[in-house]
C-alpha positions as CSV (number, residue, x, y, z in Angstrom):
1,M,176.9,85.3,-65.0
2,L,179.8,87.4,-63.5
3,D,177.2,90.1,-62.5
4,L,175.5,87.4,-60.4
5,L,178.6,85.7,-59.1
6,L,180.2,88.7,-57.5
7,P,177.2,89.7,-55.4
8,L,176.9,86.1,-54.3
9,L,180.6,85.9,-53.3
10,R,180.1,89.1,-51.3
11,N,177.1,87.6,-49.6
12,T,179.2,84.5,-48.8
13,G,181.5,86.6,-46.6
14,L,178.7,86.4,-44.0
15,L,179.7,82.8,-43.5
16,A,182.9,83.8,-41.8
17,V,181.0,85.8,-39.3
18,V,178.7,82.9,-38.6
19,G,181.7,80.6,-38.1
20,L,183.4,83.0,-35.7
21,V,180.2,83.6,-33.7
22,Y,179.6,79.8,-33.4
23,G,183.2,79.3,-32.2
24,V,182.7,81.9,-29.4
25,A,179.3,80.6,-28.4
26,I,180.2,76.9,-28.1
27,S,183.3,77.8,-25.9
28,Q,180.9,79.3,-23.4
29,C,178.2,76.6,-23.1
30,P,177.9,72.9,-22.4
31,K,178.3,70.5,-25.3
32,R,174.7,69.3,-25.1
33,Y,173.5,72.7,-26.3
34,W,175.8,72.9,-29.3
35,N,173.3,71.6,-31.8
36,V,170.7,74.1,-30.6
37,L,173.2,76.9,-30.8
38,L,174.2,76.0,-34.3
39,G,170.6,75.9,-35.4
40,V,169.9,79.4,-34.0
41,I,173.1,80.9,-35.4
42,C,172.7,79.4,-38.8
43,G,169.0,80.4,-38.9
44,L,169.8,84.0,-38.0
45,G,172.7,83.9,-40.5
46,A,170.3,82.8,-43.2
47,V,168.0,85.8,-42.3
48,L,171.0,88.2,-42.7
49,A,171.8,86.6,-46.0
50,M,168.2,87.3,-47.2
51,L,168.6,90.9,-46.2
52,D,171.2,91.4,-48.9
53,P,170.1,89.0,-51.7
54,T,170.5,89.2,-55.5
55,E,167.1,89.5,-57.2
56,V,167.3,87.6,-60.5
57,R,163.6,88.1,-61.2
58,P,161.0,90.2,-59.4
59,G,160.4,88.3,-56.1
60,V,163.0,85.6,-56.9
61,L,166.0,85.9,-54.6
62,V,169.3,84.1,-54.5
63,D,171.8,84.3,-51.6
64,S,174.0,82.1,-49.4
65,R,171.2,81.0,-47.0
66,T,171.2,77.4,-48.2
67,T,174.9,76.9,-47.1
68,M,174.1,77.7,-43.5
69,I,170.9,75.6,-43.5
70,M,172.7,72.6,-44.9
71,L,175.6,72.8,-42.4
72,S,173.2,73.3,-39.5
73,G,171.9,69.8,-40.4
74,L,175.3,68.3,-41.1
75,F,176.8,69.3,-37.7
76,G,173.6,69.9,-35.6
77,G,171.6,66.9,-36.8
78,P,167.8,67.1,-36.9
79,V,167.6,69.6,-34.0
80,G,169.9,72.1,-35.5
81,A,168.4,71.7,-39.0
82,L,164.8,72.1,-37.9
83,I,165.6,75.2,-35.8
84,A,167.6,76.9,-38.6
85,G,165.0,75.8,-41.2
86,A,162.1,77.2,-39.2
87,I,163.8,80.5,-38.7
88,A,164.7,80.8,-42.4
89,I,161.3,79.7,-43.7
90,S,159.5,82.1,-41.4
91,Y,161.5,85.0,-42.7
92,R,161.1,83.9,-46.4
93,I,157.4,83.8,-45.9
94,H,157.5,87.3,-44.5
95,L,159.4,88.5,-47.6
96,G,156.8,87.0,-50.0
97,G,157.0,87.4,-53.8
98,I,156.4,84.9,-56.5
99,G,159.6,83.1,-55.6
100,A,158.5,82.4,-52.0
101,L,157.3,78.8,-52.7
102,A,160.6,78.0,-54.5
103,G,162.6,79.6,-51.7
104,I,160.7,77.6,-49.0
105,T,161.2,74.4,-51.1
106,I,165.0,75.0,-51.4
107,I,165.3,75.7,-47.6
108,T,163.4,72.5,-46.9
109,M,165.7,70.6,-49.3
110,S,168.7,72.2,-47.6
111,F,167.9,71.0,-44.1
112,L,166.9,67.5,-45.4
113,F,170.2,67.2,-47.2
114,G,171.9,68.4,-44.0
115,I,170.2,65.7,-41.9
116,I,171.1,63.0,-44.4
117,G,174.7,64.2,-44.4
118,H,174.7,64.2,-40.6
119,Y,173.9,60.5,-40.4
120,L,176.4,59.7,-43.2
121,F,179.4,61.7,-42.1
122,V,179.0,63.0,-38.5
123,S,176.8,60.8,-36.3
124,A,177.9,57.7,-34.3
125,D,181.6,57.3,-33.7
126,K,182.7,58.4,-37.1
127,K,185.4,61.2,-37.0
128,T,184.4,63.8,-39.6
129,S,187.2,64.8,-42.0
130,I,187.6,67.7,-44.4
131,F,187.1,65.2,-47.2
132,D,183.7,64.3,-45.8
133,I,182.8,68.0,-45.9
134,Q,184.1,68.3,-49.5
135,L,182.0,65.3,-50.5
136,F,178.9,66.7,-48.8
137,A,179.5,70.1,-50.6
138,L,179.1,68.4,-54.0
139,C,175.5,67.8,-53.2
140,A,174.8,71.5,-52.8
141,P,174.2,72.3,-56.6
142,L,171.2,69.9,-56.5
143,L,169.4,72.5,-54.4
144,S,168.8,74.6,-57.6
145,L,166.2,72.0,-58.6
146,G,163.9,73.5,-56.0
147,V,163.3,76.3,-58.5
148,F,160.9,74.0,-60.2
149,A,158.4,74.8,-57.5
150,L,157.7,77.7,-59.9
151,P,156.0,77.3,-63.2
152,A,158.3,75.6,-65.8
153,Q,158.3,78.7,-68.1
154,I,159.7,80.7,-65.2
155,A,161.9,78.0,-63.6
156,W,163.9,77.1,-66.8
157,P,165.3,80.5,-67.5
158,I,166.2,81.1,-63.9
159,L,167.9,77.7,-63.7
160,Q,169.9,78.4,-66.8
161,E,171.0,81.8,-65.5
162,T,171.8,80.9,-61.9
163,F,172.8,77.2,-61.8
164,V,176.6,77.6,-62.5
165,P,177.3,80.7,-60.2
166,L,175.0,79.3,-57.5
167,A,176.7,75.9,-57.7
168,A,180.2,77.4,-57.4
169,V,179.2,79.6,-54.5
170,R,177.4,76.9,-52.6
171,I,180.2,74.4,-53.0
172,V,182.9,76.9,-51.9
173,G,180.7,78.3,-49.1
174,T,179.9,74.8,-47.8
175,V,183.5,73.8,-47.7
176,L,184.8,77.0,-46.1
177,L,182.1,77.3,-43.4
178,G,182.1,73.5,-42.8
179,M,185.9,73.6,-42.2
180,M,185.4,76.6,-39.8
181,I,182.7,74.8,-37.8
182,L,184.8,71.6,-37.7
183,H,187.9,73.5,-36.6
184,E,186.0,75.3,-33.9
185,R,184.5,72.1,-32.6
186,H,187.9,70.4,-32.5
187,R,189.5,73.5,-30.8
188,V,186.9,73.7,-28.1
189,D,187.0,69.9,-27.5
190,A,190.8,70.0,-27.2
191,E,190.8,73.0,-24.8
192,R,188.2,71.3,-22.6
193,E,190.2,68.1,-22.6
194,V,193.3,70.0,-21.5
195,R,191.4,71.6,-18.7
196,R,189.9,68.3,-17.7
197,L,193.3,66.6,-17.6
198,A,194.7,69.4,-15.4
199,F,192.1,68.6,-12.7
200,V,191.3,64.9,-13.2
201,D,193.4,61.8,-12.3
202,E,193.4,59.7,-15.4
203,L,193.7,56.3,-13.7
204,S,190.9,56.6,-11.2
205,G,188.8,59.1,-13.1
206,L,188.5,61.2,-9.9
207,P,189.5,64.8,-9.3
208,N,193.3,65.1,-8.7
209,R,195.2,66.8,-5.9
210,R,195.0,70.3,-7.5
211,S,191.2,70.0,-7.9
212,F,190.8,68.7,-4.3
213,Y,192.7,71.6,-2.8
214,L,190.7,74.1,-4.9
215,H,187.5,72.7,-3.5
216,L,188.9,72.6,0.0
217,D,189.7,76.3,-0.3
218,R,186.1,77.0,-1.2
219,A,184.8,74.8,1.6
220,W,187.0,76.6,4.1
221,A,185.9,80.0,2.9
222,R,182.2,78.9,3.3
223,W,183.0,77.7,6.8
224,K,184.7,80.9,7.8
225,R,181.9,83.1,6.4
226,Y,178.7,81.1,6.8
227,A,179.8,78.4,9.3
228,N,178.9,75.6,6.8
229,P,180.7,72.5,8.3
230,F,182.6,70.0,6.3
231,A,184.7,66.9,7.0
232,I,187.8,65.3,5.4
233,V,188.3,61.6,5.1
234,M,191.8,60.5,4.2
235,V,191.8,57.0,2.7
236,D,194.8,54.8,2.0
237,I,195.0,51.3,0.5
238,D,196.6,48.9,2.9
239,R,199.8,47.3,1.9
240,F,199.5,48.6,-1.7
241,K,203.2,48.0,-2.4
242,L,202.8,44.4,-1.5
243,I,200.0,44.1,-4.2
244,N,202.3,45.7,-6.8
245,D,205.2,43.5,-5.9
246,N,203.3,40.2,-5.8
247,Y,200.8,40.7,-8.6
248,G,202.3,43.4,-10.8
249,H,201.5,47.0,-11.4
250,P,198.4,46.3,-13.6
251,A,196.9,44.6,-10.5
252,G,197.7,47.8,-8.5
253,D,196.1,49.9,-11.2
254,E,192.9,47.8,-11.0
255,V,192.8,48.2,-7.3
256,I,193.1,52.0,-7.7
257,K,190.3,52.0,-10.3
258,R,188.0,50.0,-8.1
259,L,188.5,52.2,-5.1
260,G,188.0,55.2,-7.3
261,F,184.7,53.7,-8.5
262,V,183.6,52.9,-5.0
263,L,184.4,56.4,-3.7
264,S,182.5,58.0,-6.6
265,E,179.5,55.8,-6.0
266,E,179.4,56.4,-2.3
267,A,180.0,60.2,-2.5
268,R,177.0,62.5,-2.7
269,E,176.7,65.1,-5.5
270,S,177.9,67.8,-3.1
271,D,181.0,65.8,-2.0
272,I,184.4,65.6,-3.6
273,A,186.2,62.3,-3.9
274,A,189.8,62.7,-5.1
275,R,193.0,60.8,-5.6
276,L,195.8,62.7,-4.1
277,G,198.6,60.5,-5.4
278,G,199.8,56.9,-5.3
279,E,197.4,54.9,-3.1
280,E,196.1,57.9,-1.1
281,F,192.6,59.2,-1.7
282,A,190.5,61.8,0.1
283,L,186.9,62.7,0.5
284,L,185.6,66.3,1.1
285,L,182.2,65.9,2.7
286,S,180.1,69.1,2.7
287,N,177.7,69.9,5.5
288,T,178.9,66.9,7.4
289,S,180.2,66.4,11.0
290,S,182.9,64.0,11.9
291,D,180.3,61.6,13.1
292,G,178.6,61.7,9.7
293,A,181.9,61.2,8.0
294,L,182.6,58.2,10.2
295,I,179.4,56.5,9.0
296,M,180.4,57.0,5.4
297,A,183.9,55.9,5.9
298,E,182.8,52.7,7.6
299,R,180.5,52.0,4.7
300,I,183.3,52.4,2.2
301,R,185.7,50.3,4.3
302,R,183.2,47.4,4.5
303,R,182.5,47.6,0.8
304,M,186.2,47.5,-0.1
305,E,186.8,44.6,2.3
306,N,184.2,42.6,0.4
307,E,185.3,43.7,-3.2
308,L,186.8,40.9,-5.3
309,I,189.1,42.3,-8.0
310,E,190.0,39.9,-10.8
311,V,193.2,40.4,-12.7
312,D,194.6,37.8,-15.1
313,G,192.5,35.1,-13.5
314,K,193.5,36.0,-10.0
315,I,191.1,37.3,-7.4
316,I,192.6,40.1,-5.2
317,N,191.1,41.2,-2.0
318,C,192.3,44.4,-0.4
319,T,191.4,46.6,2.5
320,I,191.7,50.3,3.3
321,S,192.4,52.5,6.3
322,A,190.9,55.9,6.8
323,G,191.3,58.9,9.0
324,I,188.6,61.4,9.7
325,S,189.1,65.1,10.5
326,A,187.9,66.5,13.8
327,D,184.9,68.8,13.9
328,L,185.9,72.3,12.8
329,D,185.2,74.2,16.1
330,G,188.4,76.0,17.0
331,K,190.1,75.5,13.7
332,S,191.8,78.7,12.6
333,I,193.6,77.7,9.3
334,R,192.9,75.4,6.4
335,R,195.7,73.1,7.4
336,D,194.0,72.1,10.6
337,P,191.4,69.7,9.3
338,L,194.0,68.2,6.9
339,S,196.4,67.7,9.8
340,S,193.6,66.1,11.9
341,S,192.6,63.6,9.2
342,D,196.2,62.8,8.2
343,Q,197.1,62.2,11.9
344,A,194.0,60.0,12.3
345,L,195.0,58.0,9.2
346,Y,198.4,57.5,10.7
347,E,196.9,56.1,13.8
348,A,194.6,53.8,11.9
349,K,197.6,52.4,10.1
350,R,199.6,52.0,13.3
351,G,196.6,50.4,15.0
352,G,196.6,47.4,12.6
353,R,195.1,48.7,9.3
354,N,191.7,47.9,7.9
355,R,190.5,50.5,10.4
356,I,189.0,53.9,10.8
357,A,190.4,56.5,13.2
358,K,188.7,59.7,14.1
359,G,190.8,62.8,14.8
360,F,190.5,65.3,17.6
361,A,190.7,69.1,17.7
362,E,194.1,68.9,19.2
363,A,195.4,67.1,16.1
364,A,196.4,70.5,14.7
365,G,198.3,71.5,17.8
366,R,201.3,73.6,16.9
367,D,203.7,72.6,19.8
368,G,205.3,69.3,20.6
369,D,203.1,68.6,23.6
370,G,200.0,69.4,21.6
371,Q,201.0,67.0,18.9
372,I,201.7,64.2,21.4
373,A,198.4,64.7,23.0
374,A,196.7,64.7,19.6
375,A,198.3,61.4,18.7
376,Q,197.3,59.9,22.0
377,N,193.7,61.0,21.6
378,A,193.5,59.8,18.0
379,L,194.9,56.4,19.0
380,R,192.2,56.1,21.7
381,N,189.6,56.8,19.1
382,T,190.9,54.3,16.5
383,L,188.0,52.0,15.7
384,A,189.1,48.4,15.4
385,V,186.4,47.7,12.8
386,S,187.8,44.4,11.6
387,R,189.8,41.6,13.1
388,Q,190.7,40.0,9.8
389,P,194.3,40.0,8.7
390,D,194.8,42.9,6.3
391,P,197.4,41.7,3.7
392,A,195.9,41.4,0.2
393,G,194.6,37.9,-0.4
394,V,194.6,36.1,-3.7
395,T,192.7,33.2,-5.1
396,E,193.7,31.3,-8.2
């Protein structure tokens, strides 16, 4: 028995390699491909295990392949299990021998056990624990029953000789590799969540200021190199402090969430809608002139004007003001379109709120006279798009 146990333990060392390769692979690819990756890696790991088996009878091989096949089903579901199973079965057929039928039977049982375990311990919203893996590992010794695909007079002696060492190695291997896979999944998920939080505003669900400026840098570089135009729309919630003071901060949060939802719906896939902080938002519109930005901004303004936001039985109506950057001709630094849109937003606010103002090229003037001229031009282009009073309304 010891003569069989030691080679099997050596073969089980391959599981650590499989776990490490899996961890590196999933950190480099989208989560939707994780199950496929696990199936391929475990299938290839099973082939490597069969390259260094223990031969208990001529043509009858034992190794750690079943551990990888089972776990491909546990964590990868039917997709992972079928991929790993297909790879392992193909190679086992290639090896041949009198134990080929039993080997194929055991591989089939392995991925079926894995799929069942997936729906019991991993799928849906259940958070898989180490205890779940340990419980699943206790089923591994049952795989030895697949040896009865051989004639009984051959199967019984093999079962008596291999059951205990195989059961021990399968249980230990399943627990160790299962814990490695679980740890790698949690690690990659945690790292991606940290990266997401660094670039996403939690309240609105939109990219945050850092993310917006990174995208702006790229858009500016494309403009300078390829002359691909873009426009910036600065958006501000009118009298947001009044909403917070009168109806509470939860109401203000709901207004921010609703505007974030509207911006994300109206933006195209190539656009960036971001929350810069407080009640201030921004849109970075790729391949768009100031006139095109004006059309989108007006659509958003009208939509927010008609939105009814219910908080604690009260209906809140709010409006927005927006400033649009001037066309990029003549802009020499990244700050220019930002200054233009910011100045236009200021003029929209000063013009009565619930309005859109379009900036001019002079909005980025660097001397006092240029800034005064910019303000005058922006004010002349403020669009009085609504004559309704702008304070937030409420209906019981």
